[in-house]
C-alpha positions in Angstrom: 109.3 190.1 25.8 113.0 190.0 25.1 114.9 187.1 24.0 116.0 185.7 27.3 112.6 185.9 28.7 111.4 183.9 25.3 113.9 181.4 26.0 112.8 181.0 29.6 109.3 180.4 28.6 110.6 178.0 25.9 108.8 180.3 23.1 111.6 181.4 21.1 110.4 179.4 18.2 107.6 182.2 17.8 110.3 184.5 16.2 110.0 181.9 13.1 106.4 182.4 12.8 105.0 185.2 10.7 102.7 186.2 8.0 104.6 184.7 5.3 105.4 181.2 7.0 102.0 179.9 7.8 101.1 176.5 8.8 101.8 174.6 11.9 105.3 175.3 13.8 106.6 172.1 13.2 106.3 172.3 9.3 107.3 175.9 9.5 110.5 175.2 11.5 111.2 172.1 9.1 111.2 174.6 6.3 113.6 176.8 7.8 115.8 173.5 8.7 115.6 172.5 5.2 116.9 175.8 3.8 119.4 176.5 6.3 120.9 172.9 5.6 121.7 173.8 2.1 124.1 176.5 2.8 127.7 175.9 2.7 128.3 177.1 6.4 124.9 175.9 7.9 124.0 176.8 11.5 121.2 174.7 12.6 121.5 175.5 16.5 118.9 178.0 16.7 116.3 176.2 14.6 117.1 173.2 16.4 116.6 175.1 19.7 113.4 176.2 18.6 112.2 172.7 17.1 112.9 171.3 20.9 110.8 173.8 22.4 107.7 172.8 20.2 108.4 169.2 21.2 108.8 169.9 24.9 105.4 171.8 24.9 103.9 168.7 23.1 105.4 166.6 25.9 107.5 164.6 23.7 110.6 165.1 25.9 112.8 162.5 24.3 112.4 164.2 20.8 113.2 167.5 22.6 116.2 166.4 24.1 117.5 164.7 20.9 117.1 168.2 19.5 118.9 169.9 22.0 121.8 167.7 22.8 123.8 168.5 19.8 123.5 172.2 19.9 127.1 174.1 20.3 127.9 178.0 20.5 125.9 180.6 22.3 122.8 178.4 22.2 124.5 175.7 24.2 123.9 176.8 27.7 120.1 177.5 27.1 119.8 173.9 25.3 121.5 172.3 28.2 119.2 174.0 30.4 116.0 173.0 28.5 117.5 169.3 28.4 117.4 169.1 32.0 114.0 170.7 32.3 113.1 167.9 30.1 114.6 165.1 32.1 113.1 166.8 35.4 109.8 166.4 33.7 110.6 162.5 33.0 111.4 162.5 36.7 115.0 161.6 36.0 116.2 163.9 38.8 119.8 162.9 39.1 120.3 163.3 35.3 118.5 166.9 35.4 120.6 167.9 38.7 123.7 166.8 37.0 123.0 168.9 34.0 121.8 171.9 35.8 125.0 172.0 37.7 127.3 171.5 34.7 125.9 174.7 32.9 128.4 177.6 32.9 127.2 180.9 31.6 127.3 184.7 32.3 123.6 185.0 31.7 122.1 186.6 35.3 118.5 185.4 33.9 119.7 181.9 33.2 121.7 181.6 36.5 118.6 182.5 38.3 116.4 180.1 36.5 118.8 177.3 37.0 118.9 178.1 40.7 115.4 178.1 40.9 115.0 174.8 39.3 117.3 173.2 41.3 115.5 174.5 44.3 112.4 172.8 43.0 114.5 169.7 42.3 115.7 169.6 45.9 112.1 170.4 47.6 110.9 167.3 45.6 114.0 165.1 46.8 113.1 166.7 50.3 116.8 167.8 50.5 116.1 170.7 52.6 120.0 172.0 52.9 120.6 171.8 49.4 117.5 173.7 48.7 118.0 176.6 51.1 121.4 176.9 49.4 119.6 177.3 46.2 117.0 179.9 47.2 119.7 181.8 48.9 121.6 181.9 45.7 118.6 182.8 43.7 117.9 185.8 46.1 121.5 186.9 46.3 121.6 186.9 42.3 118.5 188.4 41.4 116.0 189.4 44.0 114.1 191.2 41.5 113.2 188.2 39.5 109.5 187.3 39.9 108.4 185.3 43.0 112.1 184.9 44.1 111.7 186.5 47.6 108.4 185.3 47.9 109.4 181.5 47.5 112.4 182.3 49.9 109.9 183.6 52.5 107.6 180.8 52.4 110.4 178.1 52.5 112.0 179.7 55.2 108.7 180.0 57.2 108.0 176.5 56.4 111.3 175.4 57.7 111.3 177.6 60.8 114.2 178.9 59.7 113.7 182.3 61.3 117.3 183.6 61.2 117.3 183.4 57.3 113.4 184.6 57.4 114.7 187.5 59.3 117.7 188.4 57.2 115.4 188.2 54.3 112.7 190.4 55.7 115.4 193.0 56.8 117.3 193.1 53.4 114.3 193.3 51.3 112.9 196.2 53.6 116.0 198.2 52.8 116.1 197.3 49.2 112.5 197.8 48.1 111.2 200.1 50.6 107.9 198.5 50.6 105.7 198.6 53.7 104.8 194.9 53.3 108.5 193.7 54.2 108.4 196.2 57.3 105.2 194.4 58.2 106.6 191.1 57.6 109.6 192.0 59.8 107.4 193.4 62.5 105.4 189.9 62.7 108.7 188.2 63.2 109.7 190.4 65.9 106.5 190.2 67.6 106.7 186.2 67.7 110.2 186.6 69.4 112.0 185.6 66.0 115.1 187.9 66.5 118.5 186.0 66.1 120.5 189.3 65.7 122.1 191.9 68.1 120.6 195.6 68.4 123.3 196.9 65.6 121.8 194.7 63.1 118.4 196.4 63.0 119.6 200.1 62.8 119.7 200.1 59.1 116.5 198.8 58.4 115.2 201.2 61.0 116.7 204.0 59.6 115.0 203.3 56.1 111.6 202.7 58.0 111.9 206.2 59.2 112.5 207.4 55.6 109.3 205.2 54.1 106.8 204.9 56.7 107.1 206.7 60.2 104.3 204.3 61.6 106.4 201.5 60.7 109.3 203.0 62.2 107.2 203.5 65.6 106.0 200.0 65.5 109.1 198.2 64.8 111.3 200.3 67.0 108.8 199.6 69.9 108.5 195.8 69.3 112.5 195.5 69.2 112.8 197.9 72.3 110.3 195.3 74.5 112.3 192.3 72.9 115.9 193.6 73.9 114.6 194.5 77.1 113.2 191.2 77.9 116.6 189.6 76.7 118.5 191.9 79.4 120.2 193.8 76.3 118.4 197.1 77.2 121.4 199.0 77.4 123.0 197.8 74.1 119.8 198.5 72.3 119.4 201.9 73.6 123.0 202.9 73.0 122.5 202.4 69.3 118.9 203.3 69.1 119.6 206.7 70.7 122.3 207.6 68.2 119.9 206.4 65.4 117.3 208.8 66.8 119.6 211.8 66.9 120.7 211.3 63.3 117.2 211.2 61.9 115.2 213.9 60.3 112.2 213.3 62.5 110.3 215.3 65.2 107.3 215.4 67.5 105.2 216.3 64.7 105.3 212.7 63.2 103.4 211.4 66.4 105.4 208.6 67.5 103.0 207.4 69.9 104.4 203.9 70.9 108.1 205.3 71.1 107.1 208.4 73.2 105.2 206.0 75.6 108.0 203.3 75.9 110.5 206.4 76.5 108.9 207.5 79.4 108.1 204.1 80.5 111.9 202.9 80.3 113.2 206.2 81.9 111.0 205.3 85.0 112.5 201.7 84.9 116.1 203.2 84.5 115.6 205.3 87.5 114.1 202.6 89.8 117.4 201.3 91.1 117.5 198.0 89.2 120.4 198.8 87.1 124.1 199.7 87.8 124.2 203.6 88.3 127.1 203.8 86.3 125.3 202.4 83.1 122.3 204.6 83.8 124.8 207.7 83.9 126.6 206.8 80.7 123.6 206.6 78.7 121.5 209.2 80.2 123.0 212.2 77.8 121.7 210.6 74.7 118.7 209.1 75.9 117.1 212.3 77.3 118.3 214.2 74.1 116.7 211.3 72.0 113.5 211.4 74.0 113.1 214.8 74.1 113.2 214.8 70.2 110.3 212.4 70.0 108.3 213.4 73.2 104.8 214.0 72.9 103.6 217.8 74.2 102.0 216.1 77.1 105.2 214.8 78.2 107.4 217.7 77.5 107.3 219.1 81.2 108.7 215.4 82.6 111.3 215.6 79.9 112.4 218.8 80.7 112.6 218.3 84.4 114.7 215.0 83.7 117.1 217.0 81.8 117.6 219.7 84.0 117.9 217.4 87.1 120.7 215.4 85.3 122.4 218.6 84.4 122.4 219.8 88.1 124.1 216.8 89.1 126.2 216.0 86.2 126.9 219.6 84.5 128.6 219.4 81.1 127.4 215.8 80.4 124.0 216.7 79.0 123.7 218.6 75.6 123.7 222.3 76.5 121.4 223.2 73.6 118.8 220.8 75.2 119.5 222.2 78.9 118.8 225.8 77.3 115.9 224.9 75.9 114.4 223.0 79.1 115.3 225.9 81.2 113.7 228.5 78.8 110.4 226.3 78.3 109.9 224.2 81.3 107.9 227.2 83.1 105.5 227.5 80.0 104.7 223.5 80.3 102.2 221.6 82.4 102.7 218.2 83.9 99.7 216.0 84.5 100.9 213.7 87.5 100.1 213.9 91.4 103.4 214.8 92.6 102.3 214.3 96.2 101.2 210.6 95.5 104.6 210.2 93.4 106.9 211.5 96.0 105.0 209.0 98.5 105.6 206.0 96.2 109.2 207.1 95.9 109.5 207.2 99.7 108.1 203.8 100.0 110.4 202.5 97.2 113.2 203.7 99.2 112.4 202.0 102.4 111.6 198.9 100.5 115.1 199.0 99.0 116.6 199.7 102.3 114.7 196.5 104.0 115.9 194.3 101.1 119.6 195.2 101.4 119.3 195.0 105.2 119.9 198.7 106.0 118.6 199.7 109.3 116.3 202.6 109.4 113.9 204.5 111.7 110.4 204.1 111.1 109.8 208.0 111.2 106.4 209.5 111.4 105.2 210.8 108.2 103.0 213.6 108.9 103.5 216.0 105.9 100.5 217.0 104.1 101.8 218.9 101.1 104.2 218.4 98.5 106.9 220.7 100.1 106.7 218.8 103.2 106.7 215.3 101.4 110.0 216.5 99.1 111.7 217.6 102.7 110.6 214.3 104.2 112.0 212.1 101.1 115.3 214.2 101.1 115.8 213.4 104.9 115.1 209.8 104.2 117.5 209.5 101.6 120.2 211.4 103.3 119.7 209.3 106.5 120.6 205.9 104.3 123.5 207.5 102.7 124.9 207.9 106.2 123.7 204.6 107.2 125.7 203.1 104.6 128.9 204.5 106.2 127.6 203.1 109.6 126.9 199.9 107.8 130.5 199.3 106.7 131.9 199.8 110.2 129.4 197.5 111.6 130.0 195.0 109.1 133.9 195.1 109.6 133.2 194.6 113.4 130.9 191.8 112.6 133.4 190.0 110.4 136.2 190.2 113.1 133.6 188.8 115.8 132.5 186.1 113.5 136.5 185.3 112.7 137.1 185.2 116.5 134.2 183.0 117.4 135.0 180.5 114.3 138.6 180.3 115.7 137.3 179.3 119.2 134.7 176.9 117.7 137.6 175.3 115.4 140.1 175.1 118.4 137.4 173.4 120.4 136.4 171.0 117.5 140.0 169.9 117.5 140.3 169.7 121.3 137.1 167.6 121.4 138.7 165.2 119.0 141.7 165.0 121.5 139.4 164.5 124.3 137.4 161.6 122.5 140.8 159.8 121.7 141.9 160.3 125.3 138.7 159.2 126.7 138.4 156.2 124.5 142.1 155.1 125.3 141.5 155.6 129.1 138.4 153.7 129.3 140.0 150.7 127.3 142.9 150.7 129.3 140.8 150.4 132.4 138.9 147.4 130.5 142.3 145.8 129.7 143.6 146.2 133.2 140.3 144.2 134.5 141.3 141.6 131.9 144.9 141.7 133.1 144.2 141.1 136.6 141.7 138.4 136.2 144.2 136.7 134.1 146.8 136.8 136.7 144.3 135.5 139.1 143.5 132.6 136.9 147.2 131.9 136.2 147.8 131.7 139.9 144.8 129.7 141.0 144.4 127.3 138.4 147.8 125.5 138.6 146.9 125.0 142.5 143.4 123.6 141.6 145.1 121.0 139.2 147.9 120.1 141.9 145.3 119.6 144.6 143.7 117.2 142.1 146.4 114.7 143.3 144.3 113.9 146.4 142.3 111.6 143.6 144.9 109.2 143.6 144.6 106.3 145.7 146.1 102.8 146.0 143.0 101.2 144.6 142.6 103.7 141.8 142.0 102.2 138.3 145.5 103.1 137.0 144.8 102.1 133.3 142.0 104.9 132.8 143.4 107.2 135.6 144.5 109.8 133.1 141.2 110.1 131.6 139.4 110.5 135.1 141.8 112.9 136.1 141.4 115.0 133.2 137.8 115.1 133.4 137.8 115.8 137.1 140.2 118.7 136.8 138.4 120.4 134.1 135.3 120.3 136.4 136.9 121.9 139.4 138.4 124.6 137.2 134.8 125.0 135.7 133.4 125.3 139.2 136.4 127.9 139.9 135.4 130.0 137.2 131.7 130.1 137.6 131.8 130.6 141.4 134.8 132.8 141.8 135.9 134.4 138.4 132.7 135.4 137.1 131.6 137.3 140.3 134.8 139.1 140.3 134.5 139.8 136.6 131.0 140.9 136.9 131.8 143.2 139.8 134.8 144.6 138.1 132.5 145.3 135.0 130.2 147.3 136.9 132.8 149.2 138.4 134.3 149.7 135.1 131.1 151.1 133.9 130.5 153.3 136.7 134.2 154.8 136.0 133.7 155.1 132.5 130.3 157.0 133.2 132.1 159.3 135.4 134.8 160.0 132.9 132.1 160.6 130.4 130.1 162.9 132.6 133.0 165.0 133.3 133.6 165.5 129.5 129.8 166.3 129.1 130.1 169.0 131.9 133.2 170.5 130.1 131.2 170.4 127.1 128.4 172.5 128.8 130.8 175.1 130.0 131.8 175.4 126.2 128.2 175.7 125.3 127.5 178.5 127.7 130.7 180.3 126.5 129.7 180.0 122.9 126.0 181.0 123.2 127.0 184.5 125.0 128.1 185.2 121.3 125.7 183.1 119.7 122.7 184.5 121.1 120.1 184.3 118.0 121.3 180.7 117.2 122.7 179.0 120.3 124.2 175.6 120.2 123.6 172.5 122.2 126.5 170.0 122.8 124.8 167.3 124.1 126.5 163.6 124.3 124.6 160.4 123.8 124.6 158.8 127.2 122.9 155.6 125.5 126.4 153.9 125.1 126.4 153.6 128.8 123.1 151.5 128.9 124.4 149.7 126.0 127.5 148.7 128.0 125.4 147.5 131.0 123.2 145.4 128.8 126.2 143.8 127.3 128.0 143.3 130.7 124.7 141.4 131.7 125.0 139.2 128.8 128.4 138.5 129.0 128.5 137.3 132.7 125.9 134.9 132.8 127.0 131.4 133.3 129.3 130.4 130.4 130.6 127.0 129.1 134.3 126.8 128.3 135.7 123.9 126.4 137.5 121.3 128.3 141.1 121.5 128.4 143.5 118.9 127.5 145.2 119.0 130.8 146.4 115.2 131.4 146.1 114.0 128.0 149.1 115.6 126.8 151.8 113.7 125.0 154.9 114.9 127.1 157.4 112.3 127.8 156.6 112.2 131.3 152.7 111.7 130.9 153.7 109.0 127.9 155.6 107.1 130.8 152.9 107.2 133.3 150.0 106.3 131.0 152.1 103.4 129.7 153.0 102.4 133.2 149.6 102.7 134.1 148.3 100.6 131.3 151.0 98.0 131.8 151.2 97.7 135.7 147.5 98.8 136.6 146.3 95.2 136.8 149.0 94.3 139.4 148.1 95.2 142.6 151.3 95.3 144.3 152.4 98.1 142.0 149.6 100.2 143.0 151.2 101.9 145.6 154.4 102.8 143.6 151.9 104.1 140.8 149.8 106.4 143.1 153.0 107.8 144.5 154.2 108.6 141.1 151.0 109.8 139.8 150.8 112.3 142.8 154.4 113.2 142.6 154.0 114.1 138.7 150.6 116.1 139.5 152.1 118.2 142.1 155.3 119.2 140.3 154.0 119.4 136.9 154.2 123.1 135.2 150.5 124.1 134.4 151.4 127.8 133.0 150.4 126.7 129.4 147.2 125.4 130.5 146.4 128.4 132.4 147.4 130.7 129.6 144.9 128.4 127.3 141.9 128.5 129.8 142.3 132.4 130.2 142.6 132.8 126.6 139.2 131.1 126.1 137.4 132.7 128.9 138.2 136.1 127.5 137.5 135.3 123.8 133.8 136.6 123.9 135.0 139.8 125.7 137.4 140.7 122.8 134.8 141.9 120.5 133.5 144.1 123.3 136.8 145.5 124.0 137.3 146.4 120.1 134.1 148.1 120.2 135.1 150.8 123.0 136.4 153.1 120.9 133.5 153.1 118.3 131.0 153.6 121.3 133.2 156.6 122.6 132.9 158.1 119.4 129.1 157.7 119.2 129.0 159.3 122.7 130.8 162.6 121.4 129.4 162.4 117.6 126.6 164.9 118.1 128.6 167.7 119.9 131.8 167.3 117.2 129.0 167.4 114.4 127.5 170.7 116.0 130.8 172.4 116.3 131.9 171.3 112.8 128.4 172.3 111.4 128.8 175.7 113.2 132.3 176.4 112.1 131.2 175.9 108.2 128.2 178.0 108.8 129.9 180.7 110.3 132.8 180.5 107.8 130.1 180.9 104.9 128.6 183.8 106.6 132.3 185.4 106.9 132.7 184.9 103.0 129.2 186.4 102.3 129.9 189.4 104.8 133.4 190.0 103.1 131.8 190.0 99.6 129.4 192.6 100.8 131.9 194.6 102.4 134.4 194.5 99.3 131.3 195.7 97.3 130.7 198.6 99.8 134.4 199.5 99.6 135.3 198.7 96.1 132.2 199.6 94.4 130.3 202.2 96.2 127.6 202.4 93.6 126.4 199.1 94.3 124.6 200.6 97.2 125.3 204.3 96.6 123.9 204.0 93.0 120.3 203.1 93.8 120.3 206.0 96.4 121.6 208.4 93.8 118.8 207.3 91.6 116.1 208.0 94.2 117.7 211.3 95.0 117.5 212.3 91.2 114.1 211.3 91.0 113.1 213.6 93.9 115.0 216.3 92.5 113.1 216.0 89.3 109.8 216.1 91.3 111.3 219.3 92.9 111.9 220.8 89.4 108.3 220.1 88.6 106.8 221.4 91.7 108.8 224.7 91.3 109.0 225.2 87.6 109.4 229.2 87.8 112.5 228.8 90.0 114.5 226.7 87.3 117.1 226.1 89.9 117.1 223.4 92.6 117.6 224.7 96.2 119.0 221.3 97.3 121.5 218.5 96.4 
């Protein structure tokens, strides 16, 4: 045990104990202290450090601190660390922390111990952030120090700090090259604790390939499946293929999982789920890496894949592996049912076509051998490639037709809004015309009725109350006129108005049906119905019946007005009404006044009262006409939006067809490549494909 290790264990005092100095350590060190003190330049630091250790082990922490606190020179950092340990044991954590943090030293061992002590202190204080920083410092400073990485791993796992746990496992696997760390890392990946991009794992995989091929196989497989699930497959394969090609590794290493996942992923890549240009870019290194690790049983399949891609993209595949495939494929065997595989491929092609709404003929499939199925599959794929061109033409025509019908629908929508406004105004004006006509009748008739009331004036009339009697009688005669004459006229006029309005609205409905028939010639699969709501007519009839039942109008102040003439007459009536000889004069004056007075204001007031209840009806006409046209208008507006959406979707699809041909052609190219690969497997002796 070297000096620093003895200092860490606090057993440095043992250096003072030997055969010559027997007795208790305290006694022995006391003798050393006494002898050193006698010297002219005594240095008691080393002895005090050792004495403090003995007190510390005896749990006399205060005595230990007393011995350590005055130590200077080279022993000071260790003395202060020991003091902090003593305060830690006394549970004076703040003091211990302060002392630990104040120590300045170049000793790696001491710095490591300080970090570990602070780590333990922060754990007790449940200060997990500081505890993490201390254990990270300890690992960075001295990962070989006993239990440092184990403590770090346990802490990260307990805190579920998987990013740091993974980083620790990666770094330790690379540094120590111990299988245990590769296994730990595998467990993290298997549990989904992967917080880094594919390039991060390339160095640890490279190390695994040198240390333990099985670990390399398992870890590579787990990362492969993880990044595939995270939609990062191409990023992973780009880095991993490059790694495999750089490794000194071959088929003899029996990488079962990687061999299997290479073939599994190849079939996925060829299955039209990924953009063709991504697959094409990846395939040269993918095939070369696959061939390097492939099992003997898979060799024929790999060779056929290499030759197929080389046929379609000559120069992209490493020529060395192309030459090897050409020279060797005829000597290999494949273990798949080609006929069944080709049949499944044809089914996938047709399924893809249906999914992408590409029409195809349901040909009768009568082939009974592999050659016939290959020819059938080729015809099928060629047909769909031609259909894509037809699809572009058809889609362009469809977009133009949809734009045309959308324009017509949009124009009709605006026209219908104009019709609605026009009909609402016409019907309302017709209603107002009735009001105007009846008002004129009332303005003509009411003054005549009032003037005829002059026949009520007799010489024996009671002139003192004549103005009251006249006002009452005049109102009664006006009310009789309204109920017997005006109301029937108004009821009849309302019926005629409703019939006229109905006719106008029916004309609009007929016009809309003509539109409907015209539009439905273009909208065969999704016809529209432009049906108006005639309930408004029924509502108007109901309201008309309600409004034309006998109604009571408040009496009008006809003869009780305070005009100068009326005031004089009423005054004369009250003063002279009791004198019989004056009655003839008063009667003549009253009759003359009644027959010559202007009753326009009275007539206007009565007409206003009469039509008051009809004003709300008149104001609701516009809203009712809107309800009549609401459904057709909403239908037209809804269909415009629907077709505009279809146009946008079809334009995007057409743009993909025109600007990104691989969007549709890519999957067909992949199907074509698969079929040609089966051609190679079926005819391994020819080495060259007979068709594209």
